[in-house]
C-alpha positions in Angstrom: -65.0 -129.2 -15.1 -66.7 -131.4 -17.6 -69.7 -131.4 -19.9 -72.5 -133.8 -18.8 -73.3 -135.8 -21.9 -76.4 -137.3 -20.2 -77.9 -133.9 -19.4 -80.9 -132.4 -21.3 -79.0 -129.0 -21.3 -77.5 -128.4 -24.7 -73.7 -129.0 -24.9 -73.0 -125.4 -26.2 -74.9 -123.9 -23.2 -72.9 -126.1 -20.8 -69.7 -125.0 -22.4 -70.8 -121.4 -22.2 -71.5 -121.7 -18.5 -68.1 -123.4 -17.9 -66.3 -120.5 -19.6 -68.3 -117.9 -17.7 -67.4 -119.6 -14.4 -63.7 -119.4 -15.3 -64.1 -115.7 -16.1 -66.0 -115.0 -12.8 -63.5 -116.9 -10.7 -60.5 -115.1 -12.3 -59.1 -118.2 -13.9 -59.6 -116.3 -17.2 -58.9 -112.6 -16.5 -59.7 -109.8 -18.9 -57.9 -109.9 -22.2 -56.7 -113.5 -21.6 -57.0 -115.8 -24.6 -59.9 -118.3 -24.7 -59.0 -121.7 -26.2 -59.8 -122.0 -29.9 -62.8 -124.0 -31.3 -60.4 -126.9 -32.0 -58.9 -126.8 -28.5 -62.3 -126.7 -26.9 -63.7 -129.5 -29.0 -60.7 -131.7 -28.1 -60.7 -130.7 -24.4 -64.4 -131.4 -23.9 -64.9 -134.0 -26.6 -67.6 -132.0 -28.5 -67.9 -130.9 -32.1 -66.3 -127.7 -33.3 -69.8 -126.5 -34.3 -70.8 -126.8 -30.6 -67.7 -124.9 -29.5 -68.4 -122.2 -32.1 -72.0 -121.8 -30.9 -70.8 -121.2 -27.3 -68.3 -118.6 -28.3 -70.8 -116.8 -30.5 -73.2 -116.6 -27.6 -70.5 -115.2 -25.4 -69.5 -112.7 -28.1 -73.1 -111.5 -28.5 -73.4 -110.9 -24.7 -70.1 -108.9 -24.8 -68.3 -111.3 -22.5 -65.6 -112.1 -25.1 -64.2 -110.4 -28.2 -62.3 -111.7 -31.3 -59.2 -110.3 -32.9 -58.6 -111.4 -36.5 -55.7 -113.8 -36.7 -55.1 -113.9 -33.0 -58.2 -115.6 -31.4 -60.9 -114.9 -28.9 -60.2 -113.0 -25.6 -62.1 -112.2 -22.4 -63.7 -108.8 -22.5 -63.5 -106.2 -19.7 -66.3 -106.5 -17.2 -69.3 -104.3 -17.8 -69.7 -101.1 -15.7 -73.0 -101.2 -13.8 -74.9 -98.0 -13.0 -77.6 -98.0 -10.3 -80.7 -96.3 -11.7 -81.9 -95.3 -8.2 -79.1 -92.8 -7.7 -78.5 -89.5 -9.6 -74.7 -89.4 -10.0 -72.3 -88.0 -12.5 -70.3 -90.2 -14.9 -67.1 -89.1 -13.0 -68.5 -90.2 -9.7 -69.6 -93.6 -11.1 -66.2 -94.3 -12.6 -64.3 -93.3 -9.5 -66.5 -95.5 -7.3 -65.4 -98.4 -9.5 -61.7 -97.6 -9.3 -61.6 -96.3 -12.8 -60.1 -93.0 -14.0 -62.7 -90.8 -15.6 -61.9 -88.3 -18.4 -63.6 -86.4 -21.2 -62.8 -85.0 -24.5 -64.9 -82.0 -25.6 -66.2 -82.5 -29.1 -68.4 -79.4 -29.4 -69.4 -76.5 -27.2 -71.6 -73.7 -28.5 -74.8 -71.7 -28.0 -77.5 -72.8 -30.4 -81.3 -72.7 -30.9 -83.2 -75.6 -29.2 -84.8 -78.0 -31.6 -88.2 -79.5 -30.8 -86.9 -82.4 -28.7 -84.5 -80.3 -26.7 -87.1 -77.6 -26.2 -89.6 -80.2 -24.9 -87.0 -81.7 -22.5 -86.1 -78.3 -21.1 -89.7 -77.0 -21.2 -88.8 -73.9 -23.2 -90.0 -72.6 -26.5 -88.5 -74.0 -29.7 -85.5 -71.9 -31.0 -84.7 -70.7 -27.5 -80.9 -70.3 -27.1 -79.3 -73.1 -25.2 -75.8 -74.2 -24.5 -74.8 -77.5 -26.2 -71.8 -79.4 -24.7 -70.9 -82.6 -26.5 -68.2 -84.8 -25.0 -66.6 -88.2 -25.4 -66.5 -89.9 -22.0 -63.6 -92.2 -21.1 -62.8 -94.7 -18.4 -59.1 -95.5 -18.0 -58.6 -93.9 -21.4 -61.1 -96.3 -23.1 -64.1 -94.6 -24.8 -67.4 -95.5 -23.0 -70.0 -93.0 -24.1 -70.8 -90.0 -26.3 -72.8 -87.4 -24.3 -74.6 -84.4 -25.7 -75.9 -82.1 -23.0 -78.0 -79.0 -23.5 -78.2 -76.5 -20.7 -80.7 -73.6 -20.1 -80.1 -71.6 -16.9 -79.0 -68.1 -16.0 -75.3 -68.7 -16.0 -75.0 -70.8 -19.3 -73.3 -67.9 -21.1 -70.5 -68.0 -18.5 -70.4 -71.8 -18.7 -69.8 -71.5 -22.4 -66.5 -69.7 -21.7 -65.2 -71.7 -18.7 -62.7 -74.6 -19.2 -64.2 -78.0 -18.6 -61.5 -80.3 -17.2 -63.5 -82.6 -15.0 -67.0 -83.3 -13.9 -69.6 -80.8 -15.2 -71.8 -81.4 -12.2 -69.0 -80.5 -9.9 -68.4 -77.3 -11.9 -72.1 -76.4 -11.9 -72.3 -77.0 -8.1 -69.2 -75.0 -7.3 -69.5 -72.1 -9.7 -73.3 -71.7 -10.1 -74.7 -73.4 -6.9 -76.7 -75.6 -9.4 -77.3 -79.0 -7.9 -79.1 -81.8 -9.7 -81.7 -83.3 -7.4 -83.9 -85.4 -9.8 -84.0 -86.7 -13.3 -86.2 -88.6 -15.8 -84.4 -91.0 -18.1 -85.5 -93.1 -21.1 -83.6 -95.9 -22.7 -83.5 -97.5 -26.1 -81.2 -99.9 -27.9 -80.0 -99.6 -31.5 -76.9 -100.1 -33.7 -74.0 -97.7 -33.7 -73.7 -95.3 -36.6 -70.4 -95.1 -38.5 -69.4 -91.9 -36.6 -70.3 -93.5 -33.3 -68.3 -96.6 -34.3 -65.2 -94.5 -34.9 -65.5 -92.5 -31.6 -66.4 -95.5 -29.4 -63.9 -97.9 -31.0 -66.6 -100.5 -31.9 -67.1 -102.5 -35.0 -69.9 -102.3 -37.6 -73.2 -103.6 -36.3 -72.2 -103.0 -32.6 -75.1 -102.3 -30.3 -75.4 -99.2 -28.2 -77.7 -98.0 -25.5 -79.2 -94.6 -26.0 -80.3 -92.4 -23.1 -82.3 -89.2 -23.0 -82.5 -87.5 -19.6 -84.0 -84.3 -18.2 -82.3 -83.1 -15.0 -84.0 -80.9 -12.4 -82.6 -78.5 -9.8 -83.7 -78.1 -6.2 -86.7 -76.0 -7.3 -87.7 -78.8 -9.8 -86.8 -76.7 -12.8 -85.3 -78.5 -15.7 -81.8 -77.1 -16.5 -80.2 -80.0 -18.5 -81.4 -82.2 -21.3 -78.9 -85.0 -22.2 -78.8 -87.3 -25.2 -76.1 -90.0 -24.6 -74.9 -93.1 -26.5 -73.2 -95.8 -24.4 -71.3 -98.9 -25.5 -73.5 -101.9 -24.8 -70.5 -104.2 -24.4 -69.1 -102.1 -21.5 -72.2 -100.6 -19.8 -75.4 -101.9 -18.1 -78.0 -100.3 -15.9 -79.4 -101.9 -12.8 -82.7 -101.0 -11.1 -84.4 -102.3 -7.9 -88.1 -102.8 -8.5 -90.7 -102.8 -5.8 -94.4 -103.6 -6.1 -96.5 -100.6 -5.4 -98.5 -102.2 -2.7 -95.3 -103.4 -0.9 -93.6 -100.0 -0.5 
């Protein structure tokens, strides 16, 4: 693999593509070391500034990460979630061969604020159950999820142990099955608390999600506010023109 010095494509972009191809092919597996700027400049006969530009682009996209004093390494591949299916975090992780887990950060009955009340279609200050958890895949933190529930059995749910998938528990114990949801997405920078919980650095981007989940009677029973690591997660949707459906 070489860089075409006669091409109109910038050298840094060619180098970025070369490294990406090595990652995709498996020649550079996750957590393997990327050659240094000096090594890349000597190997491909380009300037160190060009090599630095390529590595910075790969870092911004979450494909590589740097360790002070050690070098640059290939990042874990991102987890893709299909937006056309309503599945739980645990189901998504298992489907990808990853081991899901959760750490409960908070669980309590509390009055619904304006946003939660609107999502659940109840009056403000209505009592709801808040369950906040840190979601992990193969012991690595992926997301912080704050779910608010409002249904007849939420008092019992507040006392039950939560060891696995909440959706599985809701289905088995309360015959409550999620059938539809409305989700909204935004991007922002992680707060200091989120940085600590998700093991990301200052200035790291996160994806924020708000979701209202409905049961079989189209009643909203769950309102979720979640923060996902942007370097480990992405969402995929299939779009169809209205006239072609």
